[in-house]
N, C-alpha and C positions, 0 to 999 in steps of 0.2 A: 450620568446624572441627570435629571429631568427638574427646570423649572416649572412651578406650574404658578400663574401669576391671576392673580384676585385685583380686583377693585372696592373698595371700598366703597356705601354711601354716605358720608356723612348725616343725614338729616333723619334717617329712618336706621341708623345702624347697621343695616344688613350692607354683607359680603358676597361677590358672585363670582367666579372662577370665568375668565375669559381667557385662556389657551393656554398650553403647555409649550415652552420651549427646549430643544433638547441644549447640551454644553455646547459652548462654544468660545471656548477658553481661549484660543489661538490666538484670536486677534484684540483679546483683551487683557494681555501683559501687565501682568503687577498692577491690576488691580485683582479685592480678595473674592472669594467663592459671592459675598449676595451683591460685592456692588460690580461686578461684572454682569450677573443675572438680573440685576434692577436697568443698569446703563441700558441692556439688552433687549430687555421686554418693554422698559418705552420705548424706545426706538422703535419696535415692531409694534406697540399694541397703543402707543399714546396715541392718536388721531381716532382716538374709538370711545376715549373716555375726555371730559369736560379738565380735567384736572389730573397732571400724570401726577404729583404726592400723591394718591389717593389711591398709585396702583404700591399693590407688593408683591414677594413673590417666597415661595416655600419651594426648597430644593429638595428634591428626593429620590436617592439611588433607585435606578430601576434595576439593580441588579441584587438584591440584597438579600434577595428570597433565595437565589439562584443557589446550588452548588457547584464546587468545578472537581473533576479531580475523576 
């Protein structure tokens, strides 16, 4: 699982990709997939933006197109 981290500029409505984070669920137990990813994204990328509330994530499955067998 990869989290794509975006920031929204509310003045002009633009959205920009800030970075990508691999899943780190072991240290954020008890939270949902979105809540744990957003908490981690805010701790990593929070210093890059003026408002951490402008950060949002989109989880994507990196193994979605692969076949095993």
